[in-house]
N, CA, C and O atoms as a GROMACS GRO file, in nm:
protein
  352
    1UNK      N    1  15.226   7.502  19.023
    1UNK     CA    2  15.338   7.498  19.087
    1UNK      C    3  15.343   7.345  19.105
    1UNK      O    4  15.239   7.283  19.128
    2UNK      N    5  15.461   7.285  19.095
    2UNK     CA    6  15.524   7.186  19.111
    2UNK      C    7  15.619   7.137  19.161
    2UNK      O    8  15.707   7.122  19.076
    3UNK      N    9  15.650   7.101  19.262
    3UNK     CA   10  15.789   7.057  19.380
    3UNK      C   11  15.825   6.978  19.363
    3UNK      O   12  15.755   6.896  19.422
    4UNK      N   13  15.927   6.917  19.296
    4UNK     CA   14  15.988   6.788  19.341
    4UNK      C   15  16.077   6.772  19.396
    4UNK      O   16  16.186   6.805  19.348
    5UNK      N   17  16.061   6.693  19.564
    5UNK     CA   18  16.159   6.684  19.612
    5UNK      C   19  16.239   6.554  19.627
    5UNK      O   20  16.188   6.451  19.672
    6UNK      N   21  16.390   6.567  19.579
    6UNK     CA   22  16.482   6.464  19.568
    6UNK      C   23  16.505   6.364  19.662
    6UNK      O   24  16.512   6.244  19.638
    7UNK      N   25  16.522   6.442  19.815
    7UNK     CA   26  16.519   6.382  19.931
    7UNK      C   27  16.418   6.385  20.048
    7UNK      O   28  16.430   6.441  20.157
    8UNK      N   29  16.285   6.291  19.988
    8UNK     CA   30  16.193   6.318  20.078
    8UNK      C   31  16.195   6.301  20.257
    8UNK      O   32  16.144   6.368  20.347
    9UNK      N   33  16.276   6.183  20.254
    9UNK     CA   34  16.309   6.129  20.359
    9UNK      C   35  16.381   6.165  20.507
    9UNK      O   36  16.366   6.130  20.624
   10UNK      N   37  16.473   6.262  20.428
   10UNK     CA   38  16.555   6.333  20.524
   10UNK      C   39  16.534   6.465  20.560
   10UNK      O   40  16.576   6.513  20.665
   11UNK      N   41  16.468   6.527  20.472
   11UNK     CA   42  16.381   6.703  20.498
   11UNK      C   43  16.502   6.762  20.490
   11UNK      O   44  16.529   6.854  20.567
   12UNK      N   45  16.568   6.731  20.420
   12UNK     CA   46  16.665   6.877  20.366
   12UNK      C   47  16.630   7.006  20.328
   12UNK      O   48  16.573   7.014  20.220
   13UNK      N   49  16.651   7.115  20.394
   13UNK     CA   50  16.641   7.222  20.341
   13UNK      C   51  16.682   7.286  20.240
   13UNK      O   52  16.785   7.240  20.191
   14UNK      N   53  16.638   7.379  20.190
   14UNK     CA   54  16.683   7.443  20.062
   14UNK      C   55  16.704   7.605  20.125
   14UNK      O   56  16.634   7.688  20.183
   15UNK      N   57  16.844   7.597  20.075
   15UNK     CA   58  16.903   7.770  20.138
   15UNK      C   59  16.926   7.851  19.998
   15UNK      O   60  16.979   7.961  19.985
   16UNK      N   61  16.882   7.785  19.917
   16UNK     CA   62  16.929   7.881  19.801
   16UNK      C   63  16.860   7.798  19.686
   16UNK      O   64  16.855   7.675  19.694
   17UNK      N   65  16.786   7.890  19.538
   17UNK     CA   66  16.791   7.806  19.422
   17UNK      C   67  16.855   7.879  19.292
   17UNK      O   68  16.905   7.991  19.301
   18UNK      N   69  16.850   7.835  19.219
   18UNK     CA   70  16.910   7.836  19.092
   18UNK      C   71  16.782   7.864  18.989
   18UNK      O   72  16.693   7.780  18.975
   19UNK      N   73  16.782   7.991  18.918
   19UNK     CA   74  16.671   7.971  18.782
   19UNK      C   75  16.783   7.892  18.656
   19UNK      O   76  16.904   7.898  18.637
   20UNK      N   77  16.654   7.810  18.580
   20UNK     CA   78  16.780   7.713  18.546
   20UNK      C   79  16.630   7.762  18.380
   20UNK      O   80  16.685   7.793  18.274
   21UNK      N   81  16.511   7.764  18.378
   21UNK     CA   82  16.499   7.834  18.288
   21UNK      C   83  16.366   7.947  18.298
   21UNK      O   84  16.325   7.922  18.411
   22UNK      N   85  16.290   8.039  18.253
   22UNK     CA   86  16.184   8.105  18.321
   22UNK      C   87  16.072   8.046  18.426
   22UNK      O   88  16.008   8.123  18.497
   23UNK      N   89  16.057   7.926  18.431
   23UNK     CA   90  15.970   7.884  18.494
   23UNK      C   91  16.007   7.729  18.566
   23UNK      O   92  15.918   7.650  18.596
   24UNK      N   93  16.119   7.709  18.582
   24UNK     CA   94  16.216   7.616  18.623
   24UNK      C   95  16.335   7.668  18.714
   24UNK      O   96  16.433   7.725  18.667
   25UNK      N   97  16.315   7.640  18.857
   25UNK     CA   98  16.404   7.678  18.981
   25UNK      C   99  16.454   7.558  19.038
   25UNK      O  100  16.381   7.463  19.069
   26UNK      N  101  16.626   7.562  19.059
   26UNK     CA  102  16.650   7.438  19.126
   26UNK      C  103  16.698   7.489  19.244
   26UNK      O  104  16.777   7.583  19.251
   27UNK      N  105  16.620   7.388  19.400
   27UNK     CA  106  16.671   7.450  19.517
   27UNK      C  107  16.798   7.352  19.536
   27UNK      O  108  16.822   7.240  19.489
   28UNK      N  109  16.867   7.431  19.617
   28UNK     CA  110  16.983   7.392  19.660
   28UNK      C  111  17.049   7.381  19.812
   28UNK      O  112  17.027   7.488  19.869
   29UNK      N  113  17.117   7.296  19.894
   29UNK     CA  114  17.111   7.323  20.037
   29UNK      C  115  17.233   7.399  20.074
   29UNK      O  116  17.268   7.496  20.007
   30UNK      N  117  17.278   7.372  20.144
   30UNK     CA  118  17.373   7.500  20.193
   30UNK      C  119  17.513   7.443  20.157
   30UNK      O  120  17.613   7.496  20.206
   31UNK      N  121  17.523   7.338  20.072
   31UNK     CA  122  17.673   7.306  20.005
   31UNK      C  123  17.636   7.288  19.860
   31UNK      O  124  17.703   7.210  19.793
   32UNK      N  125  17.527   7.359  19.800
   32UNK     CA  126  17.493   7.338  19.664
   32UNK      C  127  17.456   7.231  19.604
   32UNK      O  128  17.442   7.232  19.481
   33UNK      N  129  17.428   7.093  19.692
   33UNK     CA  130  17.396   7.027  19.649
   33UNK      C  131  17.217   7.048  19.627
   33UNK      O  132  17.146   7.073  19.724
   34UNK      N  133  17.152   7.032  19.466
   34UNK     CA  134  17.024   6.996  19.452
   34UNK      C  135  16.977   6.937  19.495
   34UNK      O  136  17.036   6.829  19.489
   35UNK      N  137  16.868   6.929  19.560
   35UNK     CA  138  16.764   6.903  19.655
   35UNK      C  139  16.632   6.933  19.590
   35UNK      O  140  16.569   6.841  19.642
   36UNK      N  141  16.574   6.972  19.541
   36UNK     CA  142  16.460   6.977  19.490
   36UNK      C  143  16.467   7.070  19.299
   36UNK      O  144  16.556   7.144  19.257
   37UNK      N  145  16.355   7.033  19.236
   37UNK     CA  146  16.307   7.133  19.169
   37UNK      C  147  16.168   7.203  19.142
   37UNK      O  148  16.085   7.111  19.136
   38UNK      N  149  16.115   7.306  19.126
   38UNK     CA  150  16.039   7.356  19.125
   38UNK      C  151  15.973   7.379  18.975
   38UNK      O  152  16.063   7.362  18.894
   39UNK      N  153  15.885   7.402  18.928
   39UNK     CA  154  15.832   7.360  18.797
   39UNK      C  155  15.702   7.478  18.793
   39UNK      O  156  15.591   7.427  18.807
   40UNK      N  157  15.705   7.610  18.778
   40UNK     CA  158  15.591   7.699  18.761
   40UNK      C  159  15.518   7.652  18.647
   40UNK      O  160  15.570   7.598  18.549
   41UNK      N  161  15.366   7.682  18.667
   41UNK     CA  162  15.310   7.596  18.519
   41UNK      C  163  15.318   7.497  18.491
   41UNK      O  164  15.318   7.474  18.370
   42UNK      N  165  15.330   7.372  18.599
   42UNK     CA  166  15.347   7.273  18.534
   42UNK      C  167  15.304   7.174  18.466
   42UNK      O  168  15.361   7.068  18.442
   43UNK      N  169  15.167   7.222  18.422
   43UNK     CA  170  15.056   7.160  18.360
   43UNK      C  171  15.088   7.163  18.230
   43UNK      O  172  15.119   7.076  18.148
   44UNK      N  173  15.070   7.314  18.225
   44UNK     CA  174  15.138   7.356  18.029
   44UNK      C  175  15.280   7.334  17.984
   44UNK      O  176  15.309   7.335  17.864
   45UNK      N  177  15.387   7.310  18.097
   45UNK     CA  178  15.488   7.273  18.070
   45UNK      C  179  15.514   7.096  18.045
   45UNK      O  180  15.588   7.054  17.957
   46UNK      N  181  15.442   7.012  18.135
   46UNK     CA  182  15.482   6.887  18.115
   46UNK      C  183  15.390   6.819  18.013
   46UNK      O  184  15.418   6.703  17.984
   47UNK      N  185  15.242   6.896  17.930
   47UNK     CA  186  15.192   6.895  17.873
   47UNK      C  187  15.259   6.959  17.706
   47UNK      O  188  15.245   6.884  17.610
   48UNK      N  189  15.298   7.037  17.694
   48UNK     CA  190  15.362   7.099  17.585
   48UNK      C  191  15.529   6.995  17.543
   48UNK      O  192  15.557   6.969  17.426
   49UNK      N  193  15.618   6.951  17.665
   49UNK     CA  194  15.682   6.832  17.672
   49UNK      C  195  15.688   6.721  17.542
   49UNK      O  196  15.747   6.680  17.442
   50UNK      N  197  15.555   6.707  17.651
   50UNK     CA  198  15.519   6.552  17.584
   50UNK      C  199  15.463   6.538  17.461
   50UNK      O  200  15.472   6.437  17.391
   51UNK      N  201  15.376   6.683  17.421
   51UNK     CA  202  15.335   6.711  17.285
   51UNK      C  203  15.468   6.691  17.172
   51UNK      O  204  15.483   6.622  17.071
   52UNK      N  205  15.572   6.809  17.258
   52UNK     CA  206  15.678   6.804  17.134
   52UNK      C  207  15.748   6.607  17.123
   52UNK      O  208  15.773   6.536  17.026
   53UNK      N  209  15.753   6.592  17.220
   53UNK     CA  210  15.805   6.458  17.211
   53UNK      C  211  15.734   6.370  17.120
   53UNK      O  212  15.797   6.302  17.039
   54UNK      N  213  15.615   6.365  17.127
   54UNK     CA  214  15.536   6.277  17.042
   54UNK      C  215  15.489   6.316  16.896
   54UNK      O  216  15.420   6.254  16.815
   55UNK      N  217  15.532   6.405  16.893
   55UNK     CA  218  15.491   6.498  16.709
   55UNK      C  219  15.662   6.432  16.670
   55UNK      O  220  15.666   6.362  16.569
   56UNK      N  221  15.790   6.451  16.742
   56UNK     CA  222  15.906   6.447  16.703
   56UNK      C  223  15.873   6.310  16.651
   56UNK      O  224  15.860   6.294  16.530
   57UNK      N  225  15.856   6.200  16.744
   57UNK     CA  226  15.856   6.022  16.732
   57UNK      C  227  15.745   6.008  16.595
   57UNK      O  228  15.779   5.947  16.494
   58UNK      N  229  15.639   6.059  16.607
   58UNK     CA  230  15.529   6.055  16.490
   58UNK      C  231  15.592   6.065  16.343
   58UNK      O  232  15.576   5.979  16.256
   59UNK      N  233  15.694   6.228  16.321
   59UNK     CA  234  15.769   6.280  16.187
   59UNK      C  235  15.824   6.180  16.209
   59UNK      O  236  15.836   6.161  16.088
   60UNK      N  237  15.878   6.081  16.257
   60UNK     CA  238  16.007   6.018  16.222
   60UNK      C  239  15.982   5.854  16.172
   60UNK      O  240  16.070   5.781  16.126
   61UNK      N  241  15.852   5.819  16.192
   61UNK     CA  242  15.815   5.737  16.187
   61UNK      C  243  15.701   5.718  16.015
   61UNK      O  244  15.678   5.624  15.938
   62UNK      N  245  15.659   5.866  16.022
   62UNK     CA  246  15.556   5.870  15.867
   62UNK      C  247  15.680   5.918  15.782
   62UNK      O  248  15.656   5.908  15.661
   63UNK      N  249  15.801   5.966  15.807
   63UNK     CA  250  15.859   6.048  15.706
   63UNK      C  251  15.997   5.900  15.688
   63UNK      O  252  16.096   5.881  15.760
   64UNK      N  253  15.953   5.827  15.578
   64UNK     CA  254  16.064   5.728  15.563
   64UNK      C  255  16.183   5.787  15.517
   64UNK      O  256  16.178   5.873  15.430
   65UNK      N  257  16.282   5.753  15.563
   65UNK     CA  258  16.404   5.770  15.476
   65UNK      C  259  16.504   5.756  15.371
   65UNK      O  260  16.580   5.661  15.350
   66UNK      N  261  16.494   5.855  15.314
   66UNK     CA  262  16.512   5.884  15.148
   66UNK      C  263  16.650   5.889  15.126
   66UNK      O  264  16.669   5.921  15.009
   67UNK      N  265  16.785   5.866  15.203
   67UNK     CA  266  16.881   5.890  15.208
   67UNK      C  267  16.963   5.737  15.216
   67UNK      O  268  17.083   5.714  15.230
   68UNK      N  269  16.863   5.656  15.202
   68UNK     CA  270  16.901   5.497  15.205
   68UNK      C  271  16.833   5.410  15.097
   68UNK      O  272  16.864   5.292  15.081
   69UNK      N  273  16.735   5.477  15.019
   69UNK     CA  274  16.691   5.458  14.883
   69UNK      C  275  16.781   5.453  14.786
   69UNK      O  276  16.870   5.537  14.775
   70UNK      N  277  16.756   5.314  14.674
   70UNK     CA  278  16.862   5.324  14.584
   70UNK      C  279  16.736   5.301  14.509
   70UNK      O  280  16.640   5.231  14.540
   71UNK      N  281  16.763   5.400  14.367
   71UNK     CA  282  16.661   5.318  14.260
   71UNK      C  283  16.744   5.238  14.186
   71UNK      O  284  16.864   5.214  14.198
   72UNK      N  285  16.643   5.193  14.090
   72UNK     CA  286  16.719   5.059  14.013
   72UNK      C  287  16.827   5.122  13.895
   72UNK      O  288  16.917   5.054  13.846
   73UNK      N  289  16.799   5.273  13.855
   73UNK     CA  290  16.869   5.316  13.737
   73UNK      C  291  17.028   5.364  13.856
   73UNK      O  292  17.135   5.375  13.796
   74UNK      N  293  17.027   5.384  13.993
   74UNK     CA  294  17.141   5.402  14.075
   74UNK      C  295  17.199   5.299  14.075
   74UNK      O  296  17.321   5.302  14.060
   75UNK      N  297  17.121   5.158  14.094
   75UNK     CA  298  17.202   5.064  14.100
   75UNK      C  299  17.232   4.990  13.957
   75UNK      O  300  17.340   4.932  13.970
   76UNK      N  301  17.185   4.970  13.836
   76UNK     CA  302  17.258   4.985  13.708
   76UNK      C  303  17.396   5.049  13.742
   76UNK      O  304  17.503   5.004  13.781
   77UNK      N  305  17.357   5.152  13.716
   77UNK     CA  306  17.504   5.255  13.696
   77UNK      C  307  17.577   5.227  13.767
   77UNK      O  308  17.688   5.252  13.721
   78UNK      N  309  17.585   5.170  13.901
   78UNK     CA  310  17.685   5.157  14.012
   78UNK      C  311  17.750   5.017  13.952
   78UNK      O  312  17.862   5.005  13.903
   79UNK      N  313  17.648   4.911  13.969
   79UNK     CA  314  17.674   4.803  13.870
   79UNK      C  315  17.806   4.793  13.760
   79UNK      O  316  17.903   4.718  13.749
   80UNK      N  317  17.754   4.904  13.689
   80UNK     CA  318  17.835   4.906  13.549
   80UNK      C  319  17.970   4.969  13.610
   80UNK      O  320  18.074   4.903  13.597
   81UNK      N  321  17.973   5.069  13.663
   81UNK     CA  322  18.098   5.094  13.708
   81UNK      C  323  18.176   4.999  13.752
   81UNK      O  324  18.296   4.993  13.722
   82UNK      N  325  18.100   4.893  13.846
   82UNK     CA  326  18.229   4.790  13.894
   82UNK      C  327  18.241   4.736  13.822
   82UNK      O  328  18.362   4.714  13.808
   83UNK      N  329  18.149   4.659  13.709
   83UNK     CA  330  18.202   4.561  13.642
   83UNK      C  331  18.320   4.639  13.531
   83UNK      O  332  18.402   4.564  13.478
   84UNK      N  333  18.325   4.762  13.506
   84UNK     CA  334  18.427   4.772  13.422
   84UNK      C  335  18.579   4.810  13.500
   84UNK      O  336  18.682   4.818  13.432
   85UNK      N  337  18.578   4.831  13.641
   85UNK     CA  338  18.691   4.852  13.668
   85UNK      C  339  18.706   4.728  13.738
   85UNK      O  340  18.782   4.740  13.834
   86UNK      N  341  18.659   4.609  13.723
   86UNK     CA  342  18.679   4.490  13.762
   86UNK      C  343  18.658   4.470  13.927
   86UNK      O  344  18.716   4.392  14.003
   87UNK      N  345  18.568   4.554  13.950
   87UNK     CA  346  18.561   4.526  14.082
   87UNK      C  347  18.449   4.422  14.174
   87UNK      O  348  18.430   4.433  14.295
   88UNK      N  349  18.400   4.347  14.110
   88UNK     CA  350  18.350   4.234  14.133
   88UNK      C  351  18.403   4.072  14.158
   88UNK      O  352  18.321   3.983  14.179
   0.00000   0.00000   0.00000
């Protein structure tokens, strides 16, 4: 378990909690302000979050943007259309 205290010097006490997801709970004070976050199985949660983020970034680097590529044949066809319509 990991508890992240958002106000460590004020020593505010939690009076309630709100479940954000199955392993994440938000701790709130008596006026409903967020004062801390509790993460159960924090090691697995952080590891999985980092792995997903890294994998997503790696996929964006490895996979080139196909939509921006224009083949010579497509470019020639576009040039012919422009010249036929006086587009230059």
